[in-house]
N, CA, C and O atoms as CSV, one atom per row, in Angstrom:
chain,resi,resn,atom,element,x,y,z
A,1,GLY,N,N,0.610,-1.388,0.052
A,1,GLY,CA,C,0.403,-0.071,0.117
A,1,GLY,C,C,1.259,1.632,-0.132
A,1,GLY,O,O,2.458,1.883,-0.253
A,2,ALA,N,N,0.178,2.455,-0.135
A,2,ALA,CA,C,1.336,3.648,-0.146
A,2,ALA,C,C,0.623,4.003,1.279
A,2,ALA,O,O,-0.549,3.985,1.654
A,3,THR,N,N,2.172,4.416,2.059
A,3,THR,CA,C,2.205,4.616,3.018
A,3,THR,C,C,2.808,5.548,3.698
A,3,THR,O,O,2.999,5.558,4.914
A,4,SER,N,N,3.217,6.607,2.662
A,4,SER,CA,C,3.854,8.073,2.798
A,4,SER,C,C,2.180,8.856,2.834
A,4,SER,O,O,1.110,8.542,2.314
A,5,TYR,N,N,2.603,9.974,3.703
A,5,TYR,CA,C,1.630,11.023,3.599
A,5,TYR,C,C,1.835,12.072,3.014
A,5,TYR,O,O,1.015,12.983,2.903
A,6,ASP,N,N,3.446,12.050,2.385
A,6,ASP,CA,C,3.631,13.093,1.044
A,6,ASP,C,C,3.228,13.171,0.133
A,6,ASP,O,O,3.155,14.328,-0.280
A,7,GLY,N,N,2.800,12.272,-0.626
A,7,GLY,CA,C,2.612,11.300,-1.551
A,7,GLY,C,C,3.374,11.350,-3.242
A,7,GLY,O,O,3.060,11.642,-4.396
A,8,THR,N,N,4.489,10.880,-2.496
A,8,THR,CA,C,5.744,10.923,-3.526
A,8,THR,C,C,5.942,9.007,-3.059
A,8,THR,O,O,7.054,8.487,-3.149
A,9,ASP,N,N,4.929,8.338,-2.674
A,9,ASP,CA,C,5.334,6.586,-2.451
A,9,ASP,C,C,5.360,6.015,-4.062
A,9,ASP,O,O,4.763,6.330,-5.092
A,10,ALA,N,N,6.205,5.181,-3.765
A,10,ALA,CA,C,6.257,4.367,-5.534
A,10,ALA,C,C,4.088,3.656,-6.262
A,10,ALA,O,O,3.623,3.310,-7.348
A,11,GLN,N,N,3.512,3.815,-4.777
A,11,GLN,CA,C,1.858,3.009,-4.958
A,11,GLN,C,C,1.147,4.465,-5.518
A,11,GLN,O,O,0.220,4.400,-6.325
A,12,VAL,N,N,1.551,5.509,-5.126
A,12,VAL,CA,C,0.497,6.326,-5.970
A,12,VAL,C,C,0.356,6.620,-7.082
A,12,VAL,O,O,1.233,7.210,-7.712
A,13,LYS,N,N,-0.746,6.288,-7.566
A,13,LYS,CA,C,-0.651,6.507,-8.860
A,13,LYS,C,C,-1.663,7.454,-9.800
A,13,LYS,O,O,-2.890,7.368,-9.860
A,14,LEU,N,N,-1.106,8.045,-10.254
A,14,LEU,CA,C,-2.176,9.202,-11.128
A,14,LEU,C,C,-3.506,8.681,-11.738
A,14,LEU,O,O,-3.736,7.666,-12.395
A,15,LEU,N,N,-4.176,9.522,-11.385
A,15,LEU,CA,C,-5.718,9.552,-11.610
A,15,LEU,C,C,-6.425,10.497,-12.415
A,15,LEU,O,O,-7.276,10.147,-13.233
A,16,PHE,N,N,-6.095,11.703,-12.206
A,16,PHE,CA,C,-6.134,12.345,-13.491
A,16,PHE,C,C,-5.699,13.912,-13.496
A,16,PHE,O,O,-5.511,14.640,-12.522
A,17,THR,N,N,-5.614,14.155,-14.607
A,17,THR,CA,C,-4.616,15.755,-15.110
A,17,THR,C,C,-6.146,16.666,-15.461
A,17,THR,O,O,-7.296,16.368,-15.785
A,18,ALA,N,N,-5.382,17.904,-15.184
A,18,ALA,CA,C,-6.935,18.456,-15.905
A,18,ALA,C,C,-6.137,19.116,-16.709
A,18,ALA,O,O,-4.934,18.974,-16.923
A,19,ASP,N,N,-7.419,20.339,-17.420
A,19,ASP,CA,C,-6.940,20.788,-19.009
A,19,ASP,C,C,-5.502,21.086,-19.567
A,19,ASP,O,O,-4.774,21.168,-18.577
A,20,SER,N,N,-4.990,21.223,-20.361
A,20,SER,CA,C,-3.688,22.498,-19.472
A,20,SER,C,C,-4.189,23.808,-19.894
A,20,SER,O,O,-3.837,24.669,-19.087
A,21,THR,N,N,-4.768,24.197,-20.704
A,21,THR,CA,C,-5.104,25.356,-20.823
A,21,THR,C,C,-5.711,25.861,-19.399
A,21,THR,O,O,-5.180,26.158,-18.329
A,22,ASP,N,N,-7.151,25.824,-19.888
A,22,ASP,CA,C,-8.448,26.689,-19.024
A,22,ASP,C,C,-8.112,25.265,-17.205
A,22,ASP,O,O,-8.751,25.602,-16.209
A,23,GLY,N,N,-7.612,24.541,-17.119
A,23,GLY,CA,C,-7.909,24.183,-16.090
A,23,GLY,C,C,-9.077,22.991,-15.743
A,23,GLY,O,O,-9.999,22.862,-16.548
A,24,SER,N,N,-9.035,22.265,-14.734
A,24,SER,CA,C,-10.690,21.560,-14.903
A,24,SER,C,C,-11.326,21.384,-13.507
A,24,SER,O,O,-10.447,20.956,-12.758
A,25,TYR,N,N,-12.197,21.500,-13.020
A,25,TYR,CA,C,-13.467,21.017,-12.081
A,25,TYR,C,C,-13.197,19.513,-11.786
A,25,TYR,O,O,-12.309,19.138,-12.551
A,26,VAL,N,N,-13.441,18.929,-11.316
A,26,VAL,CA,C,-13.198,18.142,-10.187
A,26,VAL,C,C,-14.320,17.702,-9.341
A,26,VAL,O,O,-14.152,18.198,-8.227
A,27,GLY,N,N,-15.374,17.000,-9.379
A,27,GLY,CA,C,-16.826,16.618,-8.117
A,27,GLY,C,C,-16.983,15.331,-7.367
A,27,GLY,O,O,-17.775,14.739,-6.634
A,28,TYR,N,N,-16.125,15.243,-7.782
A,28,TYR,CA,C,-16.011,13.525,-6.968
A,28,TYR,C,C,-15.839,12.445,-7.477
A,28,TYR,O,O,-16.493,12.210,-8.493
A,29,LEU,N,N,-14.794,11.281,-6.901
A,29,LEU,CA,C,-14.509,10.208,-7.025
A,29,LEU,C,C,-15.507,8.879,-7.076
A,29,LEU,O,O,-16.239,8.509,-6.158
A,30,ILE,N,N,-15.416,8.511,-7.843
A,30,ILE,CA,C,-16.957,7.045,-7.203
A,30,ILE,C,C,-15.761,5.588,-7.570
A,30,ILE,O,O,-15.175,5.111,-8.541
A,31,CYS,N,N,-15.907,5.341,-6.101
A,31,CYS,CA,C,-14.198,3.816,-5.525
A,31,CYS,C,C,-15.013,2.859,-5.863
A,31,CYS,O,O,-15.908,2.954,-5.022
A,32,LYS,N,N,-15.385,1.625,-6.860
A,32,LYS,CA,C,-15.640,0.358,-6.447
A,32,LYS,C,C,-14.686,-0.671,-6.330
A,32,LYS,O,O,-13.537,-0.647,-6.772
A,33,ALA,N,N,-15.231,-1.565,-5.713
A,33,ALA,CA,C,-14.322,-2.371,-5.280
A,33,ALA,C,C,-14.581,-4.374,-6.323
A,33,ALA,O,O,-15.588,-5.075,-6.424
A,34,ILE,N,N,-12.986,-4.604,-6.910
A,34,ILE,CA,C,-13.267,-5.314,-7.646
A,34,ILE,C,C,-13.737,-7.200,-7.091
A,34,ILE,O,O,-14.165,-8.292,-7.464
A,35,GLY,N,N,-13.335,-6.563,-6.196
A,35,GLY,CA,C,-13.928,-8.343,-5.565
A,35,GLY,C,C,-14.050,-7.854,-4.153
A,35,GLY,O,O,-14.733,-6.919,-3.735
A,36,THR,N,N,-13.198,-8.725,-3.451
A,36,THR,CA,C,-12.536,-9.392,-2.055
A,36,THR,C,C,-11.229,-8.136,-1.847
A,36,THR,O,O,-10.334,-7.724,-2.585
A,37,ASN,N,N,-11.637,-7.842,-0.558
A,37,ASN,CA,C,-10.736,-6.744,0.075
A,37,ASN,C,C,-11.239,-6.366,1.856
A,37,ASN,O,O,-12.282,-6.071,2.439
A,38,ILE,N,N,-9.551,-6.630,2.274
A,38,ILE,CA,C,-9.453,-5.920,3.377
A,38,ILE,C,C,-10.193,-4.524,3.733
A,38,ILE,O,O,-10.736,-3.900,2.820
A,39,ALA,N,N,-10.216,-4.023,5.092
A,39,ALA,CA,C,-10.884,-2.301,5.428
A,39,ALA,C,C,-9.882,-2.082,4.829
A,39,ALA,O,O,-8.932,-2.864,4.851
A,40,THR,N,N,-9.890,-0.073,3.635
A,40,THR,CA,C,-8.356,0.522,4.028
A,40,THR,C,C,-8.442,2.235,4.396
A,40,THR,O,O,-9.384,2.862,4.881
A,41,VAL,N,N,-7.665,2.508,4.149
A,41,VAL,CA,C,-7.816,4.494,3.369
A,41,VAL,C,C,-7.993,5.076,2.451
A,41,VAL,O,O,-8.660,5.199,3.478
A,42,LEU,N,N,-8.166,5.746,1.339
A,42,LEU,CA,C,-7.919,6.186,0.096
A,42,LEU,C,C,-7.479,7.223,0.455
A,42,LEU,O,O,-8.058,7.769,1.395
A,43,ARG,N,N,-6.226,7.927,-0.186
A,43,ARG,CA,C,-6.131,9.141,-0.027
A,43,ARG,C,C,-5.586,9.931,-1.195
A,43,ARG,O,O,-5.254,9.524,-2.308
A,44,VAL,N,N,-5.574,10.805,-0.833
A,44,VAL,CA,C,-5.935,11.764,-2.637
A,44,VAL,C,C,-5.218,12.731,-2.927
A,44,VAL,O,O,-6.122,13.529,-3.175
A,45,TRP,N,N,-4.225,13.336,-3.106
A,45,TRP,CA,C,-2.901,13.812,-2.911
A,45,TRP,C,C,-3.407,15.327,-5.140
A,45,TRP,O,O,-3.628,14.897,-6.272
A,46,LEU,N,N,-3.370,16.399,-4.802
A,46,LEU,CA,C,-3.421,17.268,-5.473
A,46,LEU,C,C,-1.892,18.104,-5.483
A,46,LEU,O,O,-1.261,18.682,-4.598
A,47,ASN,N,N,-1.674,17.889,-6.766
A,47,ASN,CA,C,-0.237,17.904,-7.728
A,47,ASN,C,C,0.174,19.010,-8.149
A,47,ASN,O,O,-0.217,18.947,-9.314
A,48,ASN,N,N,0.789,20.190,-8.029
A,48,ASN,CA,C,1.057,21.518,-9.338
A,48,ASN,C,C,1.573,21.297,-10.205
A,48,ASN,O,O,2.296,22.112,-10.777
A,49,GLY,N,N,1.318,19.787,-10.696
A,49,GLY,CA,C,1.772,19.599,-12.510
A,49,GLY,C,C,3.365,18.958,-12.081
A,49,GLY,O,O,3.623,17.780,-11.833
A,50,SER,N,N,3.722,19.397,-12.082
A,50,SER,CA,C,5.431,18.829,-11.274
A,50,SER,C,C,5.085,17.198,-11.256
A,50,SER,O,O,4.093,16.560,-11.610
A,51,THR,N,N,6.486,16.788,-10.622
A,51,THR,CA,C,6.683,15.373,-9.990
A,51,THR,C,C,6.093,15.477,-8.280
A,51,THR,O,O,6.091,15.977,-7.155
A,52,ASN,N,N,5.546,14.340,-9.464
A,52,ASN,CA,C,4.814,14.244,-7.825
A,52,ASN,C,C,6.125,13.489,-6.182
A,52,ASN,O,O,6.132,13.659,-4.963
A,53,GLY,N,N,7.002,12.685,-7.179
A,53,GLY,CA,C,7.925,12.752,-6.161
A,53,GLY,C,C,8.588,13.780,-5.542
A,53,GLY,O,O,9.584,13.336,-4.970
A,54,THR,N,N,8.469,14.894,-5.420
A,54,THR,CA,C,9.229,16.080,-4.616
A,54,THR,C,C,8.080,16.634,-3.744
A,54,THR,O,O,7.458,17.592,-4.202
A,55,ALA,N,N,7.680,16.066,-2.368
A,55,ALA,CA,C,6.853,16.146,-1.207
A,55,ALA,C,C,5.747,17.432,-1.600
A,55,ALA,O,O,4.517,17.471,-1.587
A,56,GLY,N,N,7.239,18.883,-2.104
A,56,GLY,CA,C,6.597,19.853,-1.768
A,56,GLY,C,C,5.575,20.220,-3.185
A,56,GLY,O,O,5.285,21.397,-3.398
A,57,ASP,N,N,5.117,19.215,-4.028
A,57,ASP,CA,C,4.471,19.689,-4.989
A,57,ASP,C,C,3.210,18.616,-4.598
A,57,ASP,O,O,2.750,18.237,-5.675
A,58,ASN,N,N,2.717,18.189,-3.845
A,58,ASN,CA,C,2.397,17.669,-3.622
A,58,ASN,C,C,1.045,18.451,-2.159
A,58,ASN,O,O,1.451,19.284,-1.348
A,59,LYS,N,N,-0.241,18.013,-2.153
A,59,LYS,CA,C,0.046,18.244,-0.935
A,59,LYS,C,C,-1.918,17.565,-0.891
A,59,LYS,O,O,-2.848,17.673,-1.690
A,60,LEU,N,N,-1.815,17.093,0.079
A,60,LEU,CA,C,-3.515,15.749,0.752
A,60,LEU,C,C,-4.290,16.448,1.135
A,60,LEU,O,O,-4.211,17.302,2.018
A,61,ILE,N,N,-5.443,16.027,0.249
A,61,ILE,CA,C,-6.439,16.879,0.490
A,61,ILE,C,C,-7.647,16.329,0.746
A,61,ILE,O,O,-8.526,17.086,1.156
A,62,LYS,N,N,-7.976,14.771,0.546
A,62,LYS,CA,C,-8.884,13.912,1.183
A,62,LYS,C,C,-7.913,12.144,1.757
A,62,LYS,O,O,-6.953,11.581,1.232
A,63,GLU,N,N,-8.480,11.889,2.609
A,63,GLU,CA,C,-8.405,10.357,3.389
A,63,GLU,C,C,-10.044,10.362,3.277
A,63,GLU,O,O,-10.908,11.203,3.521
A,64,TRP,N,N,-10.050,8.955,2.769
A,64,TRP,CA,C,-11.738,8.256,2.918
A,64,TRP,C,C,-11.649,7.060,3.438
A,64,TRP,O,O,-10.679,6.500,2.926
A,65,SER,N,N,-12.465,6.013,4.619
A,65,SER,CA,C,-11.711,5.093,5.016
A,65,SER,C,C,-12.622,4.336,3.073
A,65,SER,O,O,-13.250,4.878,2.164
A,66,LEU,N,N,-12.186,3.044,3.329
A,66,LEU,CA,C,-12.854,2.491,2.382
A,66,LEU,C,C,-13.573,1.345,3.074
A,66,LEU,O,O,-13.145,1.126,4.207
A,67,PRO,N,N,-14.504,0.610,2.686
A,67,PRO,CA,C,-14.401,-0.606,4.026
A,67,PRO,C,C,-14.457,-2.505,3.331
A,67,PRO,O,O,-15.097,-3.021,2.415
A,68,ALA,N,N,-13.622,-2.952,4.154
A,68,ALA,CA,C,-13.921,-4.329,3.856
A,68,ALA,C,C,-15.370,-5.278,2.766
A,68,ALA,O,O,-16.439,-5.559,3.307
A,69,THR,N,N,-15.180,-5.517,1.740
A,69,THR,CA,C,-15.853,-5.738,0.689
A,69,THR,C,C,-15.607,-7.567,0.445
A,69,THR,O,O,-14.667,-8.293,0.770
A,70,THR,N,N,-16.835,-7.844,-0.225
A,70,THR,CA,C,-17.282,-9.919,-0.233
A,70,THR,C,C,-17.140,-10.070,-1.780
A,70,THR,O,O,-18.030,-9.531,-2.438
A,71,ALA,N,N,-16.321,-10.612,-2.344
A,71,ALA,CA,C,-16.718,-10.752,-3.511
A,71,ALA,C,C,-18.070,-11.419,-3.289
A,71,ALA,O,O,-18.121,-12.013,-2.211
A,72,SER,N,N,-20.032,-11.523,-4.594
A,72,SER,CA,C,-20.653,-12.394,-3.826
A,72,SER,C,C,-21.241,-12.228,-6.044
A,72,SER,O,O,-21.269,-11.304,-6.857
A,73,ALA,N,N,-21.609,-13.885,-6.076
A,73,ALA,CA,C,-22.713,-14.011,-7.604
A,73,ALA,C,C,-24.088,-13.244,-7.593
A,73,ALA,O,O,-24.771,-13.164,-8.614
A,74,THR,N,N,-24.588,-12.498,-5.999
A,74,THR,CA,C,-25.669,-12.090,-6.299
A,74,THR,C,C,-26.252,-10.995,-5.106
A,74,THR,O,O,-27.401,-10.810,-4.704
A,75,ALA,N,N,-25.030,-10.390,-4.741
A,75,ALA,CA,C,-24.595,-9.116,-4.357
A,75,ALA,C,C,-24.272,-8.504,-4.561
A,75,ALA,O,O,-23.120,-8.924,-4.679
A,76,ALA,N,N,-24.204,-6.922,-4.946
A,76,ALA,CA,C,-22.880,-5.559,-5.934
A,76,ALA,C,C,-22.533,-5.369,-3.988
A,76,ALA,O,O,-23.063,-5.630,-2.908
A,77,THR,N,N,-21.441,-4.819,-4.491
A,77,THR,CA,C,-20.305,-4.533,-3.021
A,77,THR,C,C,-20.880,-2.549,-3.828
A,77,THR,O,O,-20.976,-1.772,-4.778
A,78,GLN,N,N,-21.018,-2.789,-2.720
A,78,GLN,CA,C,-20.884,-1.102,-2.501
A,78,GLN,C,C,-20.439,-0.146,-3.699
A,78,GLN,O,O,-19.727,-0.671,-4.555
A,79,ASP,N,N,-20.832,1.420,-3.882
A,79,ASP,CA,C,-20.010,2.178,-4.628
A,79,ASP,C,C,-19.633,3.057,-3.082
A,79,ASP,O,O,-20.488,3.075,-2.196
A,80,VAL,N,N,-18.502,3.645,-2.919
A,80,VAL,CA,C,-17.981,4.573,-2.183
A,80,VAL,C,C,-17.899,5.831,-3.264
A,80,VAL,O,O,-17.165,5.911,-4.249
A,81,ARG,N,N,-18.843,6.755,-2.797
A,81,ARG,CA,C,-18.327,8.740,-3.159
A,81,ARG,C,C,-18.126,9.346,-2.726
A,81,ARG,O,O,-19.023,9.846,-2.048
A,82,ILE,N,N,-16.539,10.033,-2.646
A,82,ILE,CA,C,-15.680,10.962,-2.323
A,82,ILE,C,C,-15.887,11.992,-2.799
A,82,ILE,O,O,-15.605,12.206,-3.977
A,83,PRO,N,N,-16.632,13.236,-1.726
A,83,PRO,CA,C,-16.104,15.049,-2.330
A,83,PRO,C,C,-15.201,15.283,-2.443
A,83,PRO,O,O,-14.307,15.108,-1.616
A,84,ILE,N,N,-15.105,15.772,-3.524
A,84,ILE,CA,C,-13.780,16.339,-3.920
A,84,ILE,C,C,-14.221,17.918,-3.844
A,84,ILE,O,O,-14.545,18.535,-2.829
A,85,ASP,N,N,-14.151,18.374,-5.106
A,85,ASP,CA,C,-15.712,19.939,-5.155
A,85,ASP,C,C,-14.264,20.725,-5.327
A,85,ASP,O,O,-13.736,21.405,-4.447
A,86,GLU,N,N,-13.901,20.558,-6.245
A,86,GLU,CA,C,-11.900,21.415,-6.276
A,86,GLU,C,C,-11.644,21.610,-7.799
A,86,GLU,O,O,-11.866,20.735,-8.636
A,87,TRP,N,N,-11.058,23.094,-8.121
A,87,TRP,CA,C,-10.962,23.153,-9.285
A,87,TRP,C,C,-9.511,23.153,-9.602
A,87,TRP,O,O,-8.939,23.706,-8.662
A,88,LEU,N,N,-8.822,22.848,-10.339
A,88,LEU,CA,C,-7.535,22.533,-10.575
A,88,LEU,C,C,-7.246,23.279,-11.430
A,88,LEU,O,O,-7.710,23.103,-12.556
A,89,ASN,N,N,-6.466,24.248,-11.182
A,89,ASN,CA,C,-5.466,24.411,-12.053
A,89,ASN,C,C,-4.916,24.087,-13.013
A,89,ASN,O,O,-4.341,23.018,-12.806
A,90,ALA,N,N,-4.720,24.580,-14.362
A,90,ALA,CA,C,-4.120,24.083,-15.555
A,90,ALA,C,C,-2.753,23.377,-15.175
A,90,ALA,O,O,-1.937,23.784,-14.349
A,91,SER,N,N,-2.659,21.987,-16.120
A,91,SER,CA,C,-2.354,21.002,-15.627
A,91,SER,C,C,-1.879,20.162,-14.902
A,91,SER,O,O,-1.129,19.193,-15.016
A,92,PHE,N,N,-2.874,21.090,-13.483
A,92,PHE,CA,C,-2.748,20.252,-12.478
A,92,PHE,C,C,-2.758,18.779,-11.806
A,92,PHE,O,O,-2.886,18.122,-12.839
A,93,ARG,N,N,-2.708,17.809,-10.753
A,93,ARG,CA,C,-3.226,16.195,-11.066
A,93,ARG,C,C,-3.885,15.933,-9.647
A,93,ARG,O,O,-3.778,16.400,-8.513
A,94,LEU,N,N,-4.575,15.007,-10.247
A,94,LEU,CA,C,-4.946,14.145,-8.593
A,94,LEU,C,C,-4.141,12.690,-8.449
A,94,LEU,O,O,-4.290,11.900,-9.381
A,95,TYR,N,N,-3.459,12.374,-7.545
A,95,TYR,CA,C,-3.110,11.591,-7.292
A,95,TYR,C,C,-3.779,10.689,-6.260
A,95,TYR,O,O,-4.446,11.192,-5.356
A,96,VAL,N,N,-3.564,8.898,-6.408
A,96,VAL,CA,C,-4.466,8.508,-5.468
A,96,VAL,C,C,-3.871,7.380,-4.856
A,96,VAL,O,O,-3.576,6.498,-5.663
A,97,GLY,N,N,-3.651,7.183,-3.868
A,97,GLY,CA,C,-3.065,5.582,-2.888
A,97,GLY,C,C,-4.107,4.998,-1.876
A,97,GLY,O,O,-4.830,5.789,-1.270
A,98,ILE,N,N,-4.193,3.935,-1.708
A,98,ILE,CA,C,-4.567,3.212,-0.692
A,98,ILE,C,C,-3.673,2.941,0.504
A,98,ILE,O,O,-2.460,3.146,0.482
A,99,GLY,N,N,-4.336,2.470,1.544
A,99,GLY,CA,C,-2.912,2.567,2.675
A,99,GLY,C,C,-2.415,1.336,3.123
A,99,GLY,O,O,-1.408,1.144,3.805
A,100,THR,N,N,-3.396,0.334,2.575
A,100,THR,CA,C,-2.873,-0.617,3.325
A,100,THR,C,C,-2.813,-1.748,1.463
A,100,THR,O,O,-3.334,-1.351,0.421
A,101,THR,N,N,-2.116,-2.964,1.608
A,101,THR,CA,C,-2.448,-3.849,0.421
A,101,THR,C,C,-4.019,-4.143,0.385
A,101,THR,O,O,-4.754,-3.918,1.347
A,102,VAL,N,N,-4.346,-4.543,-0.539
A,102,VAL,CA,C,-5.640,-5.660,-0.931
A,102,VAL,C,C,-5.596,-6.753,-1.792
A,102,VAL,O,O,-4.728,-7.046,-2.614
A,103,ALA,N,N,-6.545,-7.275,-1.532
A,103,ALA,CA,C,-6.276,-8.295,-2.688
A,103,ALA,C,C,-6.895,-8.600,-3.970
A,103,ALA,O,O,-6.273,-8.750,-5.022
A,104,SER,N,N,-8.024,-8.676,-3.836
A,104,SER,CA,C,-8.896,-7.594,-5.802
A,104,SER,C,C,-8.403,-6.088,-5.878
A,104,SER,O,O,-7.606,-6.250,-6.803
A,105,GLY,N,N,-8.305,-4.760,-5.575
A,105,GLY,CA,C,-8.150,-3.886,-5.332
A,105,GLY,C,C,-9.838,-3.185,-5.385
A,105,GLY,O,O,-10.850,-3.494,-4.756
A,106,TRP,N,N,-9.557,-2.036,-6.523
A,106,TRP,CA,C,-10.124,-0.665,-6.047
A,106,TRP,C,C,-10.034,-0.131,-8.369
A,106,TRP,O,O,-9.230,-0.329,-9.279
A,107,HIS,N,N,-11.232,0.470,-8.237
A,107,HIS,CA,C,-11.637,1.623,-9.272
A,107,HIS,C,C,-11.348,2.615,-8.613
A,107,HIS,O,O,-11.459,2.586,-7.387
A,108,ILE,N,N,-10.870,3.829,-9.338
A,108,ILE,CA,C,-11.139,4.948,-8.513
A,108,ILE,C,C,-11.687,5.958,-10.539
A,108,ILE,O,O,-11.062,6.364,-11.519
A,109,ASN,N,N,-13.274,5.875,-10.056
A,109,ASN,CA,C,-13.837,7.141,-11.208
A,109,ASN,C,C,-13.462,8.243,-11.186
A,109,ASN,O,O,-12.644,8.174,-10.268
A,110,VAL,N,N,-13.442,9.544,-11.620
A,110,VAL,CA,C,-13.219,11.162,-11.716
A,110,VAL,C,C,-14.675,11.122,-12.273
A,110,VAL,O,O,-14.969,10.772,-13.416
A,111,GLY,N,N,-15.602,11.554,-11.242
A,111,GLY,CA,C,-17.423,12.041,-11.357
A,111,GLY,C,C,-16.862,12.810,-11.676
A,111,GLY,O,O,-15.666,12.995,-11.449
A,112,GLN,N,N,-18.062,13.887,-12.689
A,112,GLN,CA,C,-18.483,15.146,-12.949
A,112,GLN,C,C,-17.084,16.676,-13.167
A,112,GLN,O,O,-16.749,17.784,-12.749
A,113,SER,N,N,-16.870,15.951,-13.809
A,113,SER,CA,C,-15.312,16.712,-14.489
A,113,SER,C,C,-15.513,17.867,-15.441
A,113,SER,O,O,-16.678,18.225,-15.266
A,114,GLY,N,N,-15.222,18.258,-15.918
A,114,GLY,CA,C,-14.919,19.066,-17.286
A,114,GLY,C,C,-14.113,20.812,-16.702
A,114,GLY,O,O,-13.736,21.223,-15.605
A,115,LYS,N,N,-14.152,21.520,-18.333
A,115,LYS,CA,C,-13.831,22.659,-18.038
A,115,LYS,C,C,-15.453,23.702,-18.183
A,115,LYS,O,O,-16.642,23.454,-18.382
A,116,PHE,N,N,-14.893,24.515,-18.027
A,116,PHE,CA,C,-16.094,25.664,-17.842
A,116,PHE,C,C,-15.235,26.752,-18.477
A,116,PHE,O,O,-15.676,27.895,-18.599
């Protein structure tokens, strides 16, 4: 899992890059378990468009608990919706990481995004 709190961990992944001219708005993230997982935490960093390997280029903006999940052929795992409500400046990025290693993983998608 991504154990750093500064966004520099190798397990932190790029999720979204704002429009290079106008920037972009991100309303929320939707997290969907892809199977059976232990409980963990999702961390979201706002990056200034430079390398996320430099701690000063990242700002931790959200931490959200993700529940333990069990894969089932008859019942859906719940979606976890995380409010972001942030305007990202041109070329700014969102990076995400989960705190512990999970068995199946999570899909993280950006909702209500775009440039105005």
